[in-house]
Backbone bond lengths (Angstrom), bond angles and torsions (degrees), N, CA, C in turn:
res aa  C-N    CA-C-N  psi(-1)  N-CA   C-N-CA  omega(-1)  CA-C   N-CA-C  phi
1 M - - - 1.474 - - 1.516 109.39 -
2 L 1.338 117.31 136.31 1.453 121.46 178.73 1.517 110.55 -72.64
3 S 1.345 115.90 141.40 1.449 120.13 173.64 1.526 109.85 -70.85
4 R 1.329 115.52 165.45 1.466 119.31 178.44 1.529 110.20 -58.98
5 R 1.334 116.68 -39.80 1.462 120.23 -179.82 1.525 111.11 -63.86
6 N 1.357 116.75 -40.71 1.458 119.14 179.82 1.523 111.94 -70.62
7 L 1.360 117.04 -35.64 1.454 119.59 175.75 1.516 111.10 -62.58
8 L 1.326 116.11 -40.65 1.456 120.01 178.28 1.516 110.82 -64.37
9 A 1.344 116.64 -42.64 1.464 120.37 179.46 1.519 110.78 -62.19
10 A 1.339 116.00 -42.54 1.467 119.60 -179.80 1.523 111.16 -63.00
11 A 1.341 116.38 -38.13 1.458 119.96 -179.52 1.516 112.38 -66.60
12 L 1.332 116.28 -25.30 1.462 120.76 -176.89 1.518 113.61 -87.70
13 V 1.349 118.17 -5.68 1.459 120.24 -175.60 1.529 112.70 -52.68
14 P 1.334 121.11 -47.30 1.464 119.14 -177.87 1.528 113.40 -61.94
15 D 1.337 117.28 -22.60 1.453 120.94 -177.99 1.523 113.04 -86.68
16 L 1.327 116.95 -10.34 1.456 119.80 178.13 1.521 109.87 -81.35
17 P 1.338 117.62 151.17 1.466 119.37 -179.42 1.519 112.37 -70.60
18 D 1.323 115.02 159.39 1.459 122.46 172.78 1.518 108.07 -85.56
19 I 1.334 116.21 138.04 1.465 120.47 -178.19 1.528 111.79 -59.57
20 R 1.335 117.59 -25.30 1.466 119.91 -178.08 1.535 112.96 -72.35
21 T 1.327 116.67 -8.04 1.464 118.81 174.05 1.518 111.93 -74.67
22 V 1.337 116.77 -11.29 1.462 122.07 176.25 1.525 107.99 -102.47
23 P 1.317 119.55 120.66 1.470 120.72 -178.20 1.531 111.96 -62.81
24 Q 1.307 115.74 143.25 1.466 120.59 173.88 1.524 109.94 -73.01
25 D 1.329 115.54 140.88 1.460 119.66 169.16 1.523 111.60 -111.60
26 L 1.349 116.31 0.08 1.454 122.20 176.97 1.518 109.60 -134.17
27 Q 1.322 116.49 148.78 1.461 122.58 174.63 1.520 108.19 -127.36
28 T 1.319 117.16 117.51 1.458 120.72 -178.70 1.525 110.38 -62.46
29 P 1.326 118.59 130.67 1.476 119.98 -179.47 1.521 112.16 -62.49
30 A 1.318 115.71 144.35 1.465 121.26 176.00 1.525 109.66 -71.80
31 L 1.319 116.04 155.49 1.457 121.04 177.47 1.524 109.54 -75.71
32 S 1.330 115.52 137.44 1.463 120.89 179.61 1.522 109.15 -132.79
33 T 1.301 115.68 177.94 1.461 121.56 177.36 1.522 108.70 -110.25
34 G 1.311 115.61 176.64 1.448 120.18 179.30 1.516 111.44 100.28
35 A 1.335 114.66 -176.95 1.460 121.18 -177.05 1.528 110.83 -72.03
36 P 1.321 117.71 145.84 1.469 119.90 174.49 1.524 110.94 -57.61
37 R 1.331 116.41 140.77 1.453 122.78 -177.93 1.525 108.33 -155.23
38 P 1.333 117.47 156.00 1.457 119.68 -177.23 1.524 111.99 -57.30
39 G 1.329 114.99 133.26 1.453 121.06 176.58 1.510 115.24 81.58
40 A 1.331 118.75 3.23 1.465 122.06 -179.05 1.522 109.87 -114.43
41 R 1.319 114.36 148.15 1.459 122.35 174.95 1.517 107.21 -112.33
42 V 1.339 116.68 114.28 1.455 119.76 -170.69 1.525 111.36 -120.92
43 R 1.313 113.64 153.51 1.470 121.29 176.96 1.516 109.22 -83.98
44 Q 1.337 116.42 130.69 1.455 122.17 177.97 1.522 109.86 -134.38
45 T 1.321 115.47 154.81 1.460 122.39 172.60 1.520 108.31 -131.19
46 L 1.314 117.39 132.95 1.453 120.03 176.86 1.531 110.29 -65.09
47 E 1.317 115.42 152.44 1.471 120.33 -176.87 1.527 111.23 -57.55
48 A 1.324 117.56 -34.97 1.468 120.27 -178.63 1.518 112.61 -62.79
49 W 1.347 117.28 -20.54 1.462 122.26 -179.89 1.516 112.23 -115.78
50 S 1.308 116.52 20.96 1.458 121.24 177.95 1.527 110.44 -57.27
51 G 1.332 116.12 136.14 1.455 121.15 -179.47 1.513 113.87 86.84
52 S 1.324 117.32 -1.41 1.460 121.47 178.17 1.529 109.52 -103.77
53 D 1.334 115.32 -179.44 1.463 121.03 175.09 1.531 111.61 -100.32
54 V 1.320 116.88 15.91 1.463 121.45 174.78 1.530 107.86 -81.99
55 Y 1.336 116.86 131.90 1.467 119.68 -178.19 1.524 110.46 -155.58
56 H 1.329 114.53 162.82 1.462 121.91 172.11 1.524 108.60 -129.22
57 A 1.313 115.81 168.37 1.464 121.69 177.40 1.522 108.49 -110.36
58 L 1.322 116.51 130.98 1.466 122.47 -179.00 1.513 109.83 -121.16
59 Y 1.329 116.25 130.45 1.469 122.34 177.49 1.525 108.68 -121.43
60 L 1.330 115.98 126.81 1.459 121.30 171.56 1.522 108.71 -101.13
61 P 1.318 117.87 134.78 1.471 120.36 -174.33 1.522 112.18 -65.70
62 T 1.315 115.41 159.26 1.460 119.96 -179.06 1.521 111.96 -62.67
63 D 1.330 117.62 -23.71 1.465 121.27 179.15 1.529 111.87 -99.03
64 W 1.342 117.34 21.50 1.462 120.96 -175.62 1.523 111.85 -65.99
65 S 1.332 114.94 139.13 1.457 122.95 173.88 1.521 108.00 -140.20
66 P 1.323 119.18 139.98 1.465 120.62 179.29 1.529 113.09 -66.47
67 R 1.313 117.25 -10.38 1.470 121.19 -178.08 1.525 112.81 -97.16
68 V 1.323 117.73 4.43 1.465 122.14 -175.37 1.531 109.47 -120.39
69 A 1.341 116.94 142.68 1.465 122.51 172.17 1.525 108.55 -95.75
70 Y 1.315 115.58 129.33 1.462 121.41 -176.24 1.522 110.66 -115.18
71 P 1.331 118.46 143.30 1.464 118.11 168.48 1.517 109.69 -58.09
72 L 1.312 115.71 146.81 1.463 122.44 -175.86 1.526 109.31 -113.76
73 I 1.328 116.17 127.13 1.461 122.09 172.10 1.519 108.25 -99.70
74 V 1.321 116.71 123.57 1.463 122.94 174.67 1.523 107.31 -109.86
75 E 1.334 116.81 125.99 1.459 120.84 -173.85 1.523 110.99 -125.77
76 Y 1.349 114.44 144.50 1.459 122.14 172.92 1.526 110.01 -118.86
77 A 1.323 115.03 140.03 1.469 121.91 -175.23 1.523 111.90 -82.61
78 G 1.328 114.69 162.52 1.456 121.98 170.58 1.522 111.07 -73.85
79 N 1.327 115.97 174.20 1.465 120.31 175.74 1.520 111.08 -63.34
80 G 1.328 115.52 143.91 1.454 120.28 175.36 1.520 111.90 -83.71
81 N 1.321 114.17 -179.02 1.468 122.10 -179.55 1.530 111.85 59.09
82 Y 1.337 115.33 33.52 1.466 120.06 -176.95 1.527 110.94 -114.60
83 R 1.315 115.56 132.40 1.457 122.64 171.03 1.521 107.60 -150.74
84 N 1.334 117.19 135.45 1.462 119.15 179.66 1.523 111.38 -114.56
85 Q 1.327 115.46 -175.13 1.463 120.51 -174.92 1.520 113.48 -69.33
86 Y 1.332 116.80 -14.24 1.463 120.35 179.10 1.526 112.67 -95.60
87 G 1.318 117.02 3.65 1.458 120.49 -179.50 1.512 114.13 84.63
88 D 1.333 117.96 11.91 1.462 120.95 176.79 1.522 109.28 -76.46
89 V 1.324 115.89 135.34 1.460 122.00 -174.94 1.522 109.10 -128.26
90 S 1.328 116.43 138.21 1.458 121.82 170.61 1.522 108.45 -123.78
91 L 1.321 116.19 125.07 1.463 121.65 -177.58 1.522 112.90 -85.12
92 G 1.327 117.20 -23.16 1.455 120.49 -178.13 1.508 114.47 76.20
93 T 1.325 117.66 14.81 1.465 123.14 -175.68 1.530 110.88 -115.47
94 P 1.336 117.87 157.78 1.459 119.19 175.78 1.532 113.23 -55.55
95 E 1.335 116.49 -40.64 1.472 119.23 -176.96 1.519 112.98 -74.49
96 G 1.334 118.10 -10.69 1.452 120.42 177.93 1.512 114.37 -85.34
97 S 1.324 118.27 1.25 1.464 122.56 -174.38 1.522 112.00 -92.77
98 N 1.347 115.95 149.51 1.469 121.29 -173.80 1.527 115.56 -131.85
99 L 1.334 117.88 -15.67 1.461 118.76 -171.38 1.522 112.41 -58.49
100 G 1.315 116.69 -46.89 1.456 119.79 -175.62 1.499 113.46 -61.99
101 Y 1.332 116.34 -38.17 1.464 118.35 179.40 1.519 110.47 -70.49
102 G 1.332 117.09 -37.20 1.451 119.50 176.85 1.515 112.82 -64.50
103 I 1.321 116.81 -36.50 1.462 120.84 178.09 1.519 110.87 -66.84
104 S 1.328 117.42 -43.24 1.468 121.25 -171.50 1.518 114.62 -95.11
105 A 1.335 117.52 -22.21 1.464 122.48 -171.63 1.531 111.33 56.80
106 G 1.334 116.50 22.28 1.461 120.30 174.65 1.509 115.75 86.25
107 R 1.336 117.04 6.16 1.463 120.10 -179.05 1.529 109.98 -131.32
108 G 1.352 114.64 148.19 1.455 119.91 168.44 1.517 116.35 79.02
109 F 1.333 118.97 -6.73 1.461 122.97 -179.63 1.523 109.31 -137.10
110 V 1.339 116.31 140.01 1.461 121.18 162.07 1.526 106.34 -83.09
111 W 1.331 116.40 141.56 1.467 120.95 -174.52 1.523 109.37 -131.98
112 A 1.323 115.93 125.83 1.472 121.31 179.38 1.516 109.72 -127.35
113 C 1.336 116.58 130.97 1.458 122.64 174.60 1.524 107.18 -107.77
114 L 1.322 116.08 114.52 1.454 121.60 -169.90 1.524 112.07 -97.28
115 P 1.337 116.96 158.54 1.466 120.62 -178.26 1.521 113.10 -90.42
116 Y 1.313 114.62 159.76 1.458 122.80 159.77 1.526 104.78 -93.60
117 V 1.303 117.23 123.42 1.460 121.11 -166.87 1.531 111.55 -94.44
118 D 1.319 116.61 117.82 1.460 122.94 169.74 1.534 105.97 -88.25
119 A 1.333 115.31 93.42 1.467 119.76 -172.54 1.522 112.00 -66.38
120 A 1.310 117.47 -36.49 1.467 120.04 -177.60 1.519 111.33 -67.03
121 A 1.336 117.29 -43.62 1.467 121.20 -179.13 1.524 112.26 -88.17
122 R 1.336 117.40 -7.77 1.472 123.36 179.80 1.534 111.03 56.45
123 R 1.312 114.00 50.88 1.456 120.66 178.07 1.527 108.87 -153.59
124 N 1.327 116.41 171.99 1.451 120.75 176.14 1.524 110.02 -72.41
125 A 1.321 116.57 141.66 1.459 122.12 174.26 1.523 108.73 -85.59
126 I 1.310 117.36 125.11 1.463 122.05 -177.65 1.527 111.08 -81.93
127 T 1.330 117.26 -30.37 1.452 121.32 175.33 1.526 109.60 -123.50
128 W 1.295 114.86 141.75 1.452 125.02 -179.26 1.518 112.85 52.48
129 W 1.335 119.06 -144.49 1.461 119.40 -156.92 1.513 115.17 -103.11
130 G 1.339 119.39 -9.85 1.456 117.64 -169.01 1.517 108.19 62.24
131 D 1.320 116.38 -125.45 1.461 122.90 173.56 1.526 106.68 -100.81
132 A 1.332 117.31 108.71 1.470 119.85 -174.37 1.526 112.01 -59.80
133 S 1.326 117.47 -38.21 1.469 120.02 179.96 1.523 111.05 -65.13
134 A 1.338 116.78 -40.98 1.464 120.33 177.29 1.520 111.13 -67.09
135 T 1.322 117.03 -35.88 1.459 121.06 178.12 1.525 110.64 -65.08
136 V 1.329 116.76 -42.26 1.467 121.34 176.71 1.524 110.43 -62.89
137 D 1.321 116.91 -45.64 1.457 120.68 -179.71 1.530 110.82 -61.50
138 Y 1.336 117.09 -42.51 1.465 120.05 178.03 1.521 110.11 -60.39
139 S 1.311 117.31 -41.85 1.459 121.24 -179.30 1.529 111.17 -61.22
140 K 1.311 116.31 -48.01 1.467 119.92 179.86 1.526 110.74 -59.94
141 R 1.320 117.11 -45.70 1.457 121.16 -178.99 1.535 111.25 -66.44
142 A 1.340 115.96 -40.51 1.464 119.58 -177.35 1.520 111.45 -66.51
143 V 1.318 117.35 -43.14 1.466 119.60 178.88 1.525 110.23 -61.31
144 A 1.319 117.42 -45.25 1.466 120.22 178.85 1.523 110.98 -62.14
145 H 1.333 117.50 -44.43 1.465 122.33 -178.96 1.525 111.15 -62.37
146 I 1.312 116.97 -46.18 1.472 120.45 -176.33 1.528 110.27 -69.29
147 C 1.311 117.08 -36.86 1.468 118.87 177.60 1.527 110.98 -67.56
148 Q 1.320 117.36 -39.86 1.462 120.45 -178.42 1.521 112.83 -73.45
149 R 1.330 117.67 -38.88 1.456 121.46 -172.30 1.527 114.21 -95.89
150 Y 1.331 117.39 -28.92 1.465 119.14 -169.41 1.528 113.91 -127.05
151 G 1.310 116.04 16.13 1.452 118.88 170.24 1.506 116.05 81.63
152 G 1.340 117.97 16.62 1.459 118.80 172.97 1.521 110.51 -66.33
153 D 1.317 116.78 140.43 1.459 122.05 -179.29 1.530 108.45 -91.00
154 P 1.335 119.03 110.98 1.465 119.98 -176.59 1.522 113.88 -64.47
155 A 1.317 117.82 -14.74 1.463 121.27 177.56 1.517 112.57 -88.73
156 R 1.339 117.60 -6.64 1.466 121.82 -178.26 1.535 109.96 -135.41
157 V 1.322 115.11 67.18 1.456 120.45 179.02 1.526 108.40 -108.72
158 L 1.322 115.93 122.11 1.461 123.59 179.19 1.525 108.94 -102.11
159 L 1.317 118.00 126.30 1.454 122.87 175.91 1.522 108.71 -101.13
160 C 1.329 116.94 131.76 1.462 119.07 179.96 1.516 110.45 -144.85
161 G 1.333 115.63 161.75 1.448 119.21 177.96 1.510 111.83 -171.83
162 F 1.329 114.14 158.34 1.461 124.25 179.89 1.524 109.82 -114.48
163 S 1.334 117.40 130.49 1.464 123.41 173.80 1.537 110.06 59.89
164 R 1.336 119.71 -113.31 1.466 119.51 172.94 1.526 110.03 -51.24
165 G 1.319 116.79 -38.64 1.461 120.67 -179.99 1.515 113.38 -66.89
166 A 1.341 117.36 -32.10 1.460 120.38 175.14 1.525 110.42 -66.47
167 I 1.327 116.09 -41.94 1.467 120.29 174.72 1.527 109.66 -62.50
168 A 1.337 116.57 -37.52 1.466 121.66 -178.15 1.520 112.67 -63.46
169 C 1.322 118.03 -24.95 1.471 118.63 178.86 1.525 110.55 -54.74
170 N 1.320 116.99 -38.08 1.462 120.53 175.82 1.529 112.10 -97.09
171 Y 1.339 116.58 -43.16 1.460 120.04 -173.64 1.533 111.62 -63.86
172 I 1.328 117.02 -40.89 1.470 122.27 175.81 1.529 110.39 -97.36
173 G 1.321 116.57 -47.24 1.469 121.13 -172.17 1.512 114.92 -70.19
174 L 1.332 117.95 -17.20 1.467 121.42 177.21 1.532 110.80 -121.73
175 R 1.313 116.71 24.01 1.470 119.54 -172.33 1.517 112.51 -70.21
176 D 1.319 118.00 -29.13 1.457 120.95 172.90 1.527 108.06 -145.95
177 P 1.326 117.69 163.82 1.469 119.16 -176.03 1.518 113.63 -60.49
178 E 1.336 117.59 -31.88 1.465 120.39 -177.98 1.518 111.58 -66.11
179 I 1.325 117.93 -47.74 1.464 118.50 -179.68 1.519 110.73 -70.62
180 A 1.326 117.81 -31.95 1.464 120.30 180.00 1.520 111.32 -61.09
181 R 1.334 117.24 -29.92 1.474 120.22 -178.38 1.523 113.25 -75.83
182 L 1.321 118.53 -9.12 1.471 120.23 -178.14 1.517 113.01 -71.77
183 W 1.336 117.96 -26.03 1.464 120.72 -163.77 1.519 112.92 -101.02
184 R 1.332 114.94 135.61 1.475 120.84 173.45 1.529 110.86 -87.55
185 A 1.336 117.13 -28.83 1.457 122.25 -178.34 1.521 108.73 -163.69
186 H 1.354 116.49 161.87 1.464 122.84 178.84 1.529 109.41 -127.98
187 V 1.328 115.92 147.20 1.467 122.62 168.43 1.518 107.52 -122.43
188 C 1.327 116.45 116.98 1.473 122.57 -176.43 1.526 108.30 -115.06
189 Y 1.326 117.38 109.47 1.459 120.70 179.63 1.525 111.30 -111.78
190 S 1.308 116.38 114.46 1.462 124.99 171.48 1.538 111.93 74.48
191 H 1.302 115.26 95.96 1.470 128.23 -177.70 1.530 110.33 94.23
192 Y 1.332 113.58 164.51 1.466 119.96 -176.18 1.524 108.26 -161.53
193 D 1.307 116.27 139.35 1.459 123.30 -178.54 1.528 110.64 -57.76
194 G 1.331 116.89 122.40 1.450 122.09 175.38 1.509 115.76 99.46
195 V 1.330 118.28 -13.29 1.460 120.36 -177.97 1.525 111.01 -68.92
196 R 1.334 117.17 -38.36 1.453 121.01 177.87 1.526 109.06 -143.01
197 T 1.316 116.07 167.41 1.460 121.40 179.64 1.525 109.51 -88.78
198 W 1.355 115.42 136.08 1.458 122.32 179.57 1.523 108.74 -118.95
199 P 1.333 118.70 171.82 1.471 120.67 -174.55 1.526 113.82 -82.01
200 Y 1.328 116.56 56.16 1.463 121.63 168.93 1.529 107.12 -147.13
201 A 1.299 117.51 157.64 1.463 122.63 -162.15 1.528 114.11 -62.96
202 D 1.329 118.39 -39.89 1.465 119.84 -172.40 1.528 112.04 -108.62
203 S 1.330 116.56 40.14 1.463 120.32 178.40 1.520 112.61 -88.75
204 G 1.326 118.13 -8.81 1.456 121.42 -176.21 1.519 112.97 -70.22
205 R 1.323 114.71 170.08 1.464 120.16 -173.67 1.523 113.18 -66.71
206 A 1.318 118.10 -35.47 1.464 119.26 -179.46 1.525 110.56 -60.83
207 S 1.339 117.46 -45.72 1.465 120.75 178.11 1.523 111.41 -67.68
208 A 1.339 116.32 -40.77 1.460 120.16 -179.04 1.524 111.55 -63.23
209 L 1.333 117.41 -36.03 1.464 119.93 179.95 1.521 111.93 -68.47
210 V 1.321 117.89 -32.91 1.466 120.20 174.22 1.519 109.61 -59.95
211 R 1.327 116.30 -44.34 1.469 119.97 178.68 1.526 110.90 -67.41
212 L 1.331 116.45 -44.03 1.462 120.79 -176.36 1.524 111.89 -59.26
213 R 1.303 117.20 -35.05 1.472 119.84 -178.61 1.526 112.09 -66.13
214 R 1.328 118.22 -15.22 1.473 120.67 176.63 1.523 111.89 -82.86
215 L 1.331 117.14 -7.11 1.468 119.67 -177.74 1.511 111.54 -67.42
216 G 1.332 117.60 -39.25 1.455 120.92 -178.66 1.516 111.98 60.58
217 S 1.316 116.52 -131.70 1.463 121.40 -176.93 1.530 113.67 -93.31
218 V 1.327 117.34 6.98 1.471 120.43 179.29 1.528 108.71 -64.84
219 P 1.333 118.44 123.80 1.463 120.04 -176.83 1.525 112.10 -76.00
220 Q 1.321 115.33 149.17 1.463 121.74 176.04 1.527 110.15 -127.97
221 F 1.324 114.94 132.65 1.467 123.45 171.51 1.525 105.47 -97.51
222 I 1.320 117.66 112.43 1.460 122.59 -172.11 1.521 108.87 -116.83
223 C 1.320 116.73 121.64 1.458 120.15 -179.39 1.524 109.58 -139.88
224 H 1.325 115.08 160.42 1.468 120.62 -177.22 1.517 108.11 -153.77
225 E 1.334 115.88 141.14 1.459 118.61 173.87 1.532 109.32 -59.96
226 V 1.297 116.04 143.74 1.462 124.93 179.70 1.524 111.19 71.40
227 S 1.325 118.07 -67.67 1.458 120.47 -175.91 1.516 111.27 -153.86
228 V 1.318 115.92 136.05 1.461 122.61 176.26 1.526 110.89 -96.96
229 A 1.333 117.72 10.36 1.463 122.21 -171.67 1.518 113.14 -58.70
230 A 1.331 118.62 -39.03 1.464 120.34 -177.40 1.528 111.44 -61.52
231 T 1.331 116.67 -42.02 1.468 119.76 178.80 1.517 110.99 -71.29
232 R 1.333 117.13 -41.38 1.465 120.21 177.91 1.540 110.37 -58.92
233 D 1.334 116.78 -44.39 1.461 120.56 -179.04 1.529 111.09 -65.92
234 Y 1.331 116.54 -40.73 1.465 120.41 178.59 1.531 111.05 -60.67
235 L 1.317 116.91 -47.57 1.461 119.76 -177.62 1.523 111.79 -70.44
236 A 1.324 117.29 -30.94 1.472 120.08 176.86 1.518 110.93 -63.05
237 G 1.330 117.41 -30.12 1.451 121.15 -179.28 1.510 114.94 -101.79
238 A 1.330 117.32 7.34 1.460 120.49 -173.70 1.522 113.66 -79.66
239 G 1.332 117.31 -17.98 1.449 120.23 -177.54 1.508 113.74 73.34
240 V 1.321 116.39 23.01 1.469 123.14 -179.62 1.525 107.91 -126.26
241 D 1.317 116.89 131.01 1.461 120.19 175.52 1.521 108.85 -82.07
242 G 1.333 115.92 138.06 1.462 120.04 179.52 1.506 111.61 -149.48
243 A 1.332 115.46 158.88 1.470 121.96 177.16 1.519 107.83 -95.22
244 W 1.340 116.61 78.14 1.453 122.84 -173.17 1.518 111.14 -105.80
245 E 1.326 115.67 139.82 1.464 121.44 171.34 1.526 107.00 -124.80
246 F 1.327 117.06 127.22 1.462 122.21 -172.65 1.527 111.16 -112.27
247 H 1.342 115.06 141.04 1.463 119.78 178.09 1.524 110.56 -145.25
248 D 1.325 115.48 137.08 1.463 121.23 167.01 1.523 108.39 -84.06
249 L 1.326 116.54 137.02 1.463 121.55 170.65 1.526 107.06 -96.40
250 P 1.336 119.23 113.50 1.471 121.16 -170.33 1.527 114.10 -82.18
251 F 1.338 114.74 51.06 1.461 122.37 175.06 1.524 107.99 -135.56
252 R 1.325 116.46 158.33 1.464 120.93 -174.80 1.524 112.93 -85.22
253 N 1.312 117.75 -7.13 1.463 121.80 -166.84 1.517 113.79 -86.44
254 H 1.335 115.17 140.55 1.466 123.23 168.67 1.529 105.89 -96.46
255 N 1.334 115.47 85.59 1.467 120.45 -162.99 1.523 107.90 -162.28
256 D 1.346 117.32 124.64 1.467 119.48 -177.35 1.525 113.49 -83.94
257 A 1.339 118.07 3.47 1.468 120.59 -179.18 1.523 112.76 -77.87
258 W 1.337 118.37 2.03 1.470 118.57 174.52 1.527 111.61 -63.29
259 T 1.331 117.48 -26.25 1.466 119.50 179.50 1.531 112.12 -72.99
260 L 1.326 117.99 -8.60 1.465 122.25 177.24 1.524 111.24 -90.86
261 R 1.342 116.72 12.63 1.460 122.63 -176.75 1.522 110.21 -131.18
262 D 1.312 115.83 145.73 1.463 121.11 -178.71 1.524 109.05 -82.03
263 I 1.333 115.88 86.57 1.455 122.22 178.06 1.531 108.01 -121.70
264 P 1.327 118.45 162.44 1.470 119.84 -177.07 1.522 114.07 -57.22
265 L 1.346 118.04 -37.35 1.460 118.71 -177.97 1.519 111.46 -67.07
266 R 1.330 118.37 -35.48 1.468 118.48 176.19 1.517 111.01 -64.93
267 R 1.324 117.05 -40.32 1.459 119.62 178.88 1.525 110.58 -62.87
268 R 1.334 116.97 -40.48 1.463 120.00 178.04 1.520 110.31 -66.90
269 L 1.332 117.33 -41.89 1.470 120.88 179.32 1.516 111.02 -60.00
270 R 1.305 117.53 -45.28 1.470 119.89 -179.44 1.526 111.18 -62.94
271 A 1.333 117.41 -40.65 1.458 120.37 178.48 1.530 110.67 -64.93
272 W 1.336 116.23 -39.90 1.463 120.99 178.41 1.524 110.98 -64.51
273 V 1.328 117.88 -43.67 1.473 120.91 178.31 1.524 110.21 -61.49
274 T 1.305 116.97 -45.00 1.464 120.87 179.23 1.534 110.95 -56.65
275 A 1.332 115.95 -46.90 1.460 120.12 -179.21 1.524 111.81 -70.16
276 S 1.327 117.47 -42.58 1.461 121.29 -174.86 1.528 112.79 -69.02
277 L 1.333 116.15 -30.91 1.472 119.64 178.34 1.527 112.74 -91.09
278 G 1.315 116.83 1.60 1.468 120.51 179.55 1.511 113.27 67.32
279 L 1.348 116.14 40.06 1.462 121.06 -176.63 1.518 112.72 -98.20
280 E 1.310 117.13 2.56 1.472 119.85 -177.31 1.516 111.46 -72.47
């Protein structure tokens, strides 16, 4: 049941502005093929999945040098096949993601958008998790590969995601102690593991709390269109201490392209990432 505060927030959605009323100052690069190179976003597949349709998207910053270690942004996409009444669309693919580019503006960070692995079909899962164990394994291998080959700094890895991807920060990113140790910080935009039940077996609060306890002192920037109250209330009652920062995004859209616009929340997010990754 929605709280009174959440009911009020839901009622106000039509009165909130559309994110498209704010001009973009960034354009996420299109996915291309070929070798990774500065300023390009390319399709890659790990050797373990060679010959399959499983892939991730890798972006090297415009200031990339093989002699420099860069903080690494790892991003997970929202569910695909999504469109709402405001024209917001989620493709569910690595190339459909925008948070990492909005955070970095294309400089100073390596950025990877990872897949949810459908192991049986040997392709990316467009909705939900595919095989969660295979998705976790791909993540571990991809982070190691990108740090070794492309200068990602294993001590400064930021995990982020939108919608399904926000849930994935805990559902995938805290699925076992080994993967939980990869992350210096998380950015969760729109939804959160354990707040509500979804159509998969371990989406309930008991399972989510097992994952949440692996977070430890890793900070999370948690935001949601309209109101973040549901997640704030859930974590307040979870019985787990965390380094959480909460923000409402004052737009009606379920859309990660807000980070491609110069708005106050993007400025706060960038400052938080800088501090949380020790880049000051």
